[in-house]
C-alpha positions in Angstrom: 14.1 -7.4 11.1 13.8 -5.6 7.7 11.4 -2.4 7.5 11.0 0.1 4.9 9.2 3.4 5.4 7.8 5.1 2.3 7.1 8.8 1.8 6.9 11.8 -0.6 3.7 10.9 -2.5 0.6 13.2 -2.9 -1.2 14.9 -5.7 0.1 16.1 -8.8 -1.3 17.2 -12.2 -0.3 15.4 -15.2 3.4 16.0 -16.2 4.3 17.0 -13.0 7.1 15.4 -10.9 7.4 13.7 -7.2 10.2 12.2 -5.5 9.8 9.3 -3.3 11.9 8.3 -0.6 12.1 5.0 1.3 14.1 4.7 4.5 15.3 1.0 5.3 16.4 -0.2 8.8 19.3 -2.3 8.9 23.2 -1.6 8.8 23.5 -3.9 5.8 21.3 -2.0 3.7 24.5 -1.1 1.1 24.9 -4.8 0.1 21.2 -5.1 -0.9 19.3 -4.7 -4.4 16.4 -2.5 -4.1 13.4 -2.2 -5.9 9.9 0.1 -6.3 6.9 -1.5 -6.8 3.3 0.0 -7.5 -0.1 -1.5 -7.0 -3.4 -0.2 -8.3 -6.7 -1.4 -6.3 -7.8 -4.8 -8.0 -4.5 -5.5 -9.7 -1.7 -7.1 -8.9 1.7 -5.4 -7.6 4.2 -4.8 -10.5 7.8 -3.8 -10.5 8.6 -0.8 -11.6 12.5 0.0 -11.1 15.3 -1.5 -9.6 19.0 -0.8 -8.4 21.7 -3.2 -7.5 24.2 -2.4 -4.5 25.8 0.1 -6.9 24.7 2.2 -9.6 23.2 -0.8 -11.9 19.6 0.1 -12.5 16.5 -1.1 -14.5 13.2 0.0 -15.5 9.9 -1.3 -16.5 8.9 -0.2 -20.1 5.9 1.7 -18.9 8.2 4.5 -16.6 11.4 4.3 -18.7 12.8 7.4 -19.6 10.6 9.1 -17.0 11.4 7.5 -13.6 14.7 7.5 -11.8 16.0 5.4 -9.0 18.9 6.1 -6.9 20.1 5.1 -3.3 22.4 6.8 -0.5 23.6 4.0 1.4 25.0 6.7 4.0 21.1 7.5 4.8 20.0 3.8 4.2 17.7 5.4 1.6 16.4 4.7 -2.0 14.8 7.4 -3.8 12.5 7.4 -6.8 12.4 10.4 -9.2 9.2 10.7 -11.3 8.8 13.2 -13.9 6.4 13.5 -16.7 3.6 12.0 -14.5 0.6 10.5 -16.3 -2.7 9.7 -14.6 -2.1 6.0 -15.3 0.8 6.4 -12.7 -1.5 6.8 -10.0 -1.2 4.1 -7.5 0.3 3.3 -4.2 4.2 3.1 -4.5 6.3 0.6 -2.1 9.9 -0.3 -2.0 11.5 -4.0 -1.2 14.1 -5.9 -1.7 13.6 -8.1 -4.9 13.7 -11.6 -2.8 11.3 -9.5 0.0 8.8 -9.1 -3.1 9.1 -12.5 -4.5 8.4 -14.1 -1.0 5.8 -11.2 -0.2 7.4 -10.3 2.7 8.7 -7.0 4.3 6.0 -4.6 2.6 5.7 -1.3 4.2 2.6 0.8 4.1 3.5 2.5 1.0 2.9 6.0 -0.5 0.0 7.1 -2.2 0.4 9.0 -5.7 -2.4 10.4 -7.4 -2.3 12.2 -11.2 -5.0 14.0 -12.1 -6.3 17.1 -13.5 
C-alpha cells in the first residue's frame, strides 16, 4: 500500500518561502517518479513539479524559476522548495506518483499553503 504524508505548509507573506515535505511509505520509493500537485477549492488539482527516479525535473510554467523539487531516497522523502511566493500560490499541496495522480489514487491529506499580506 502506497501512502504519502505531506507537511510544511503554513501562512506566509508574498515574497516569502516555504519548504514542503512528502514522506512516502515503501522500500521501493527510489524507483518511482514523483510529483507535487495543488488544488484550490472549486478547481481541479493541477500538476506543478515532477522529478524522476534520478534528478531530472520538470515544472509548470506558473512556478518555473520559483519552485524546486528534490528527493532524498534514503529518507523516502520528496521536497518542494517554494520561493517568491504569490497570493495565487495559495492552495492545498499534495504529492503523488504520476500514475497515482492519473488514476486518482494514493492521495494524502495534503498541506495548506496560504500566501497573504
